[in-house]
N, CA, C and O atoms as a GROMACS GRO file, in nm:
protein
  332
    1MET      N    1   1.808  -1.161  -1.088
    1MET     CA    2   1.877  -1.228  -1.182
    1MET      C    3   1.768  -1.338  -1.247
    1MET      O    4   1.696  -1.390  -1.162
    2GLY      N    5   1.755  -1.362  -1.325
    2GLY     CA    6   1.655  -1.463  -1.414
    2GLY      C    7   1.700  -1.555  -1.399
    2GLY      O    8   1.817  -1.549  -1.359
    3ALA      N    9   1.641  -1.693  -1.420
    3ALA     CA   10   1.673  -1.824  -1.464
    3ALA      C   11   1.757  -1.818  -1.594
    3ALA      O   12   1.853  -1.896  -1.598
    4SER      N   13   1.739  -1.746  -1.692
    4SER     CA   14   1.841  -1.775  -1.807
    4SER      C   15   1.970  -1.705  -1.759
    4SER      O   16   2.072  -1.737  -1.820
    5GLU      N   17   1.982  -1.623  -1.669
    5GLU     CA   18   2.120  -1.554  -1.648
    5GLU      C   19   2.199  -1.650  -1.570
    5GLU      O   20   2.321  -1.631  -1.565
    6THR      N   21   2.140  -1.768  -1.498
    6THR     CA   22   2.235  -1.845  -1.405
    6THR      C   23   2.294  -1.961  -1.458
    6THR      O   24   2.257  -1.994  -1.570
    7THR      N   25   2.382  -2.034  -1.396
    7THR     CA   26   2.428  -2.137  -1.440
    7THR      C   27   2.455  -2.226  -1.305
    7THR      O   28   2.482  -2.171  -1.198
    8VAL      N   29   2.446  -2.369  -1.317
    8VAL     CA   30   2.475  -2.472  -1.227
    8VAL      C   31   2.606  -2.466  -1.219
    8VAL      O   32   2.672  -2.434  -1.317
    9ILE      N   33   2.671  -2.501  -1.088
    9ILE     CA   34   2.788  -2.533  -1.076
    9ILE      C   35   2.773  -2.654  -0.953
    9ILE      O   36   2.673  -2.661  -0.882
   10THR      N   37   2.897  -2.753  -0.942
   10THR     CA   38   2.876  -2.860  -0.801
   10THR      C   39   2.975  -2.833  -0.744
   10THR      O   40   3.068  -2.793  -0.814
   11THR      N   41   2.995  -2.843  -0.596
   11THR     CA   42   3.090  -2.805  -0.509
   11THR      C   43   3.094  -2.910  -0.387
   11THR      O   44   2.986  -2.934  -0.333
   12ARG      N   45   3.206  -2.973  -0.339
   12ARG     CA   46   3.201  -3.057  -0.225
   12ARG      C   47   3.223  -2.991  -0.086
   12ARG      O   48   3.332  -2.934  -0.071
   13ILE      N   49   3.145  -2.990   0.005
   13ILE     CA   50   3.169  -2.924   0.154
   13ILE      C   51   3.132  -3.047   0.240
   13ILE      O   52   3.059  -3.143   0.215
   14ASP      N   53   3.215  -3.009   0.363
   14ASP     CA   54   3.185  -3.122   0.467
   14ASP      C   55   3.048  -3.118   0.514
   14ASP      O   56   2.967  -3.030   0.483
   15ALA      N   57   3.023  -3.226   0.596
   15ALA     CA   58   2.894  -3.264   0.664
   15ALA      C   59   2.847  -3.130   0.744
   15ALA      O   60   2.741  -3.071   0.724
   16ALA      N   61   2.943  -3.094   0.836
   16ALA     CA   62   2.893  -3.004   0.931
   16ALA      C   63   2.895  -2.867   0.860
   16ALA      O   64   2.826  -2.783   0.917
   17LEU      N   65   2.951  -2.832   0.763
   17LEU     CA   66   2.907  -2.708   0.693
   17LEU      C   67   2.756  -2.721   0.641
   17LEU      O   68   2.667  -2.638   0.662
   18ARG      N   69   2.738  -2.867   0.553
   18ARG     CA   70   2.604  -2.848   0.504
   18ARG      C   71   2.513  -2.863   0.619
   18ARG      O   72   2.404  -2.810   0.597
   19ALA      N   73   2.522  -2.910   0.722
   19ALA     CA   74   2.423  -2.895   0.838
   19ALA      C   75   2.401  -2.741   0.862
   19ALA      O   76   2.291  -2.693   0.887
   20LYS      N   77   2.490  -2.686   0.854
   20LYS     CA   78   2.501  -2.539   0.894
   20LYS      C   79   2.446  -2.443   0.795
   20LYS      O   80   2.398  -2.332   0.816
   21LEU      N   81   2.462  -2.513   0.671
   21LEU     CA   82   2.382  -2.422   0.577
   21LEU      C   83   2.241  -2.444   0.544
   21LEU      O   84   2.169  -2.364   0.484
   22GLU      N   85   2.205  -2.566   0.593
   22GLU     CA   86   2.077  -2.616   0.595
   22GLU      C   87   1.989  -2.559   0.677
   22GLU      O   88   1.875  -2.531   0.640
   23ALA      N   89   2.036  -2.535   0.802
   23ALA     CA   90   2.015  -2.501   0.924
   23ALA      C   91   1.954  -2.333   0.887
   23ALA      O   92   1.839  -2.292   0.899
   24LEU      N   93   2.081  -2.256   0.837
   24LEU     CA   94   2.039  -2.135   0.800
   24LEU      C   95   1.946  -2.112   0.719
   24LEU      O   96   1.870  -2.016   0.730
   25ALA      N   97   1.939  -2.221   0.601
   25ALA     CA   98   1.817  -2.190   0.479
   25ALA      C   99   1.703  -2.209   0.564
   25ALA      O  100   1.614  -2.126   0.550
   26ARG      N  101   1.686  -2.301   0.648
   26ARG     CA  102   1.548  -2.304   0.726
   26ARG      C  103   1.526  -2.174   0.781
   26ARG      O  104   1.432  -2.110   0.733
   27SER      N  105   1.591  -2.127   0.867
   27SER     CA  106   1.586  -1.993   0.938
   27SER      C  107   1.555  -1.881   0.885
   27SER      O  108   1.480  -1.798   0.936
   28THR      N  109   1.628  -1.866   0.748
   28THR     CA  110   1.601  -1.753   0.686
   28THR      C  111   1.519  -1.770   0.586
   28THR      O  112   1.494  -1.673   0.515
   29ARG      N  113   1.468  -1.880   0.561
   29ARG     CA  114   1.355  -1.938   0.475
   29ARG      C  115   1.375  -1.866   0.331
   29ARG      O  116   1.301  -1.797   0.261
   30ARG      N  117   1.534  -1.922   0.316
   30ARG     CA  118   1.575  -1.912   0.164
   30ARG      C  119   1.654  -2.026   0.126
   30ARG      O  120   1.704  -2.091   0.217
   31SER      N  121   1.674  -2.064  -0.003
   31SER     CA  122   1.736  -2.174  -0.058
   31SER      C  123   1.858  -2.182  -0.011
   31SER      O  124   1.923  -2.079   0.010
   32LYS      N  125   1.909  -2.308   0.013
   32LYS     CA  126   2.060  -2.367  -0.004
   32LYS      C  127   2.128  -2.282  -0.116
   32LYS      O  128   2.214  -2.196  -0.098
   33SER      N  129   2.078  -2.317  -0.223
   33SER     CA  130   2.127  -2.273  -0.374
   33SER      C  131   2.156  -2.089  -0.342
   33SER      O  132   2.267  -2.035  -0.341
   34PHE      N  133   2.004  -2.010  -0.312
   34PHE     CA  134   2.055  -1.885  -0.283
   34PHE      C  135   2.148  -1.816  -0.203
   34PHE      O  136   2.213  -1.714  -0.224
   35LEU      N  137   2.138  -1.905  -0.093
   35LEU     CA  138   2.244  -1.870   0.037
   35LEU      C  139   2.411  -1.905  -0.026
   35LEU      O  140   2.501  -1.823  -0.007
   36ALA      N  141   2.431  -2.017  -0.092
   36ALA     CA  142   2.556  -2.029  -0.160
   36ALA      C  143   2.586  -1.933  -0.254
   36ALA      O  144   2.694  -1.874  -0.250
   37ALA      N  145   2.490  -1.906  -0.351
   37ALA     CA  146   2.515  -1.791  -0.470
   37ALA      C  147   2.570  -1.643  -0.362
   37ALA      O  148   2.679  -1.589  -0.382
   38GLU      N  149   2.501  -1.610  -0.282
   38GLU     CA  150   2.539  -1.524  -0.217
   38GLU      C  151   2.662  -1.493  -0.143
   38GLU      O  152   2.732  -1.392  -0.131
   39ALA      N  153   2.664  -1.603  -0.099
   39ALA     CA  154   2.821  -1.630  -0.023
   39ALA      C  155   2.911  -1.626  -0.131
   39ALA      O  156   3.001  -1.547  -0.105
   40ILE      N  157   2.926  -1.688  -0.260
   40ILE     CA  158   3.039  -1.688  -0.346
   40ILE      C  159   3.012  -1.547  -0.397
   40ILE      O  160   3.122  -1.495  -0.411
   41ALA      N  161   2.907  -1.453  -0.435
   41ALA     CA  162   2.927  -1.340  -0.462
   41ALA      C  163   3.001  -1.232  -0.393
   41ALA      O  164   3.069  -1.145  -0.447
   42ALA      N  165   2.979  -1.248  -0.266
   42ALA     CA  166   3.032  -1.170  -0.164
   42ALA      C  167   3.198  -1.233  -0.135
   42ALA      O  168   3.293  -1.164  -0.100
   43TYR      N  169   3.201  -1.360  -0.156
   43TYR     CA  170   3.372  -1.385  -0.147
   43TYR      C  171   3.446  -1.331  -0.263
   43TYR      O  172   3.557  -1.282  -0.245
   44VAL      N  173   3.389  -1.338  -0.388
   44VAL     CA  174   3.433  -1.305  -0.511
   44VAL      C  175   3.441  -1.122  -0.512
   44VAL      O  176   3.537  -1.055  -0.551
   45GLU      N  177   3.363  -1.090  -0.479
   45GLU     CA  178   3.367  -0.928  -0.476
   45GLU      C  179   3.490  -0.879  -0.376
   45GLU      O  180   3.581  -0.803  -0.410
   46LEU      N  181   3.472  -0.941  -0.238
   46LEU     CA  182   3.575  -0.903  -0.152
   46LEU      C  183   3.717  -0.930  -0.207
   46LEU      O  184   3.809  -0.851  -0.185
   47ASN      N  185   3.733  -1.032  -0.272
   47ASN     CA  186   3.870  -1.084  -0.335
   47ASN      C  187   3.904  -1.004  -0.469
   47ASN      O  188   4.019  -0.974  -0.502
   48GLU      N  189   3.803  -0.978  -0.534
   48GLU     CA  190   3.853  -0.870  -0.639
   48GLU      C  191   3.899  -0.742  -0.570
   48GLU      O  192   4.012  -0.700  -0.595
   49TRP      N  193   3.843  -0.694  -0.509
   49TRP     CA  194   3.889  -0.550  -0.436
   49TRP      C  195   4.022  -0.582  -0.371
   49TRP      O  196   4.110  -0.499  -0.387
   50HIS      N  197   4.050  -0.694  -0.298
   50HIS     CA  198   4.153  -0.755  -0.238
   50HIS      C  199   4.287  -0.724  -0.343
   50HIS      O  200   4.386  -0.654  -0.319
   51ILE      N  201   4.260  -0.784  -0.443
   51ILE     CA  202   4.355  -0.813  -0.526
   51ILE      C  203   4.379  -0.674  -0.616
   51ILE      O  204   4.488  -0.645  -0.666
   52GLY      N  205   4.268  -0.600  -0.626
   52GLY     CA  206   4.259  -0.458  -0.700
   52GLY      C  207   4.363  -0.361  -0.634
   52GLY      O  208   4.440  -0.287  -0.695
   53GLU      N  209   4.351  -0.379  -0.445
   53GLU     CA  210   4.427  -0.290  -0.393
   53GLU      C  211   4.607  -0.312  -0.397
   53GLU      O  212   4.699  -0.230  -0.405
   54ILE      N  213   4.606  -0.459  -0.388
   54ILE     CA  214   4.754  -0.476  -0.398
   54ILE      C  215   4.795  -0.463  -0.511
   54ILE      O  216   4.915  -0.433  -0.513
   55THR      N  217   4.737  -0.475  -0.633
   55THR     CA  218   4.790  -0.419  -0.775
   55THR      C  219   4.802  -0.304  -0.770
   55THR      O  220   4.907  -0.273  -0.826
   56ALA      N  221   4.733  -0.190  -0.718
   56ALA     CA  222   4.766  -0.066  -0.701
   56ALA      C  223   4.867  -0.019  -0.612
   56ALA      O  224   4.938   0.078  -0.638
   57GLY      N  225   4.876  -0.095  -0.495
   57GLY     CA  226   5.015  -0.078  -0.432
   57GLY      C  227   5.145  -0.117  -0.486
   57GLY      O  228   5.247  -0.055  -0.458
   58LEU      N  229   5.143  -0.198  -0.547
   58LEU     CA  230   5.247  -0.255  -0.643
   58LEU      C  231   5.302  -0.127  -0.725
   58LEU      O  232   5.417  -0.084  -0.723
   59ASP      N  233   5.196  -0.076  -0.797
   59ASP     CA  234   5.197   0.003  -0.902
   59ASP      C  235   5.246   0.130  -0.856
   59ASP      O  236   5.311   0.208  -0.926
   60GLU      N  237   5.204   0.155  -0.706
   60GLU     CA  238   5.284   0.269  -0.648
   60GLU      C  239   5.422   0.286  -0.634
   60GLU      O  240   5.497   0.379  -0.662
   61LEU      N  241   5.445   0.129  -0.567
   61LEU     CA  242   5.601   0.091  -0.561
   61LEU      C  243   5.671   0.102  -0.660
   61LEU      O  244   5.781   0.153  -0.639
   62ASP      N  245   5.637   0.059  -0.811
   62ASP     CA  246   5.699   0.066  -0.909
   62ASP      C  247   5.742   0.221  -0.941
   62ASP      O  248   5.848   0.247  -0.998
   63LEU      N  249   5.655   0.316  -0.901
   63LEU     CA  250   5.668   0.445  -0.963
   63LEU      C  251   5.745   0.517  -0.811
   63LEU      O  252   5.741   0.639  -0.796
   64GLY      N  253   5.794   0.449  -0.732
   64GLY     CA  254   5.870   0.510  -0.649
   64GLY      C  255   5.784   0.582  -0.546
   64GLY      O  256   5.837   0.674  -0.484
   65LYS      N  257   5.667   0.553  -0.523
   65LYS     CA  258   5.587   0.610  -0.435
   65LYS      C  259   5.593   0.542  -0.278
   65LYS      O  260   5.512   0.566  -0.189
   66GLY      N  261   5.688   0.465  -0.271
   66GLY     CA  262   5.691   0.382  -0.134
   66GLY      C  263   5.709   0.489  -0.028
   66GLY      O  264   5.710   0.611  -0.045
   67LEU      N  265   5.729   0.396   0.126
   67LEU     CA  266   5.740   0.469   0.215
   67LEU      C  267   5.877   0.430   0.284
   67LEU      O  268   5.909   0.312   0.294
   68SER      N  269   5.939   0.511   0.320
   68SER     CA  270   6.064   0.443   0.424
   68SER      C  271   6.030   0.356   0.560
   68SER      O  272   5.927   0.372   0.627
   69GLU      N  273   6.104   0.289   0.579
   69GLU     CA  274   6.062   0.221   0.744
   69GLU      C  275   6.049   0.313   0.822
   69GLU      O  276   5.968   0.294   0.912
   70GLU      N  277   6.106   0.417   0.820
   70GLU     CA  278   6.072   0.525   0.924
   70GLU      C  279   5.949   0.595   0.928
   70GLU      O  280   5.877   0.603   1.028
   71GLU      N  281   5.924   0.650   0.806
   71GLU     CA  282   5.792   0.715   0.748
   71GLU      C  283   5.672   0.612   0.790
   71GLU      O  284   5.574   0.644   0.857
   72ALA      N  285   5.695   0.506   0.745
   72ALA     CA  286   5.590   0.380   0.761
   72ALA      C  287   5.569   0.366   0.914
   72ALA      O  288   5.451   0.374   0.950
   73ALA      N  289   5.666   0.346   1.015
   73ALA     CA  290   5.659   0.351   1.147
   73ALA      C  291   5.580   0.492   1.185
   73ALA      O  292   5.468   0.476   1.234
   74GLU      N  293   5.622   0.614   1.170
   74GLU     CA  294   5.550   0.690   1.213
   74GLU      C  295   5.380   0.720   1.184
   74GLU      O  296   5.288   0.747   1.261
   75ARG      N  297   5.385   0.705   1.061
   75ARG     CA  298   5.226   0.682   1.004
   75ARG      C  299   5.164   0.570   1.106
   75ARG      O  300   5.061   0.612   1.159
   76TYR      N  301   5.193   0.470   1.138
   76TYR     CA  302   5.155   0.352   1.236
   76TYR      C  303   5.149   0.410   1.337
   76TYR      O  304   5.043   0.400   1.398
   77SER      N  305   5.236   0.476   1.384
   77SER     CA  306   5.226   0.523   1.557
   77SER      C  307   5.099   0.603   1.547
   77SER      O  308   5.014   0.595   1.635
   78ARG      N  309   5.079   0.701   1.416
   78ARG     CA  310   4.978   0.808   1.459
   78ARG      C  311   4.848   0.727   1.468
   78ARG      O  312   4.764   0.751   1.555
   79LEU      N  313   4.836   0.651   1.397
   79LEU     CA  314   4.707   0.560   1.348
   79LEU      C  315   4.690   0.506   1.498
   79LEU      O  316   4.576   0.524   1.542
   80LEU      N  317   4.771   0.450   1.577
   80LEU     CA  318   4.756   0.389   1.709
   80LEU      C  319   4.700   0.515   1.830
   80LEU      O  320   4.647   0.490   1.938
   81GLN      N  321   4.723   0.625   1.784
   81GLN     CA  322   4.692   0.745   1.889
   81GLN      C  323   4.545   0.744   1.908
   81GLN      O  324   4.476   0.709   1.812
   82PRO      N  325   4.491   0.776   2.012
   82PRO     CA  326   4.354   0.763   2.059
   82PRO      C  327   4.322   0.926   2.036
   82PRO      O  328   4.380   1.026   2.075
   83ARG      N  329   4.200   0.906   1.953
   83ARG     CA  330   4.108   1.032   1.894
   83ARG      C  331   4.035   1.095   2.012
   83ARG      O  332   3.960   1.191   1.993
   0.00000   0.00000   0.00000
């Protein structure tokens, strides 16, 4: 990602988190900005996936593809069985 592809944001974090971020930056020889950008990217990616899965599940329910309570309990029981 080149400098022309980035933008600056400002956020507030507590002193303890700042100290941890600074220590991590030193130990990894990365900038605080790099680590913060990586953390934000991972957070956004995870939450985009999560919302997509929820939306897909709701769409399945709207199409009548839900499970009864008994079917769900049976599937859950099978997942708990040792392999």
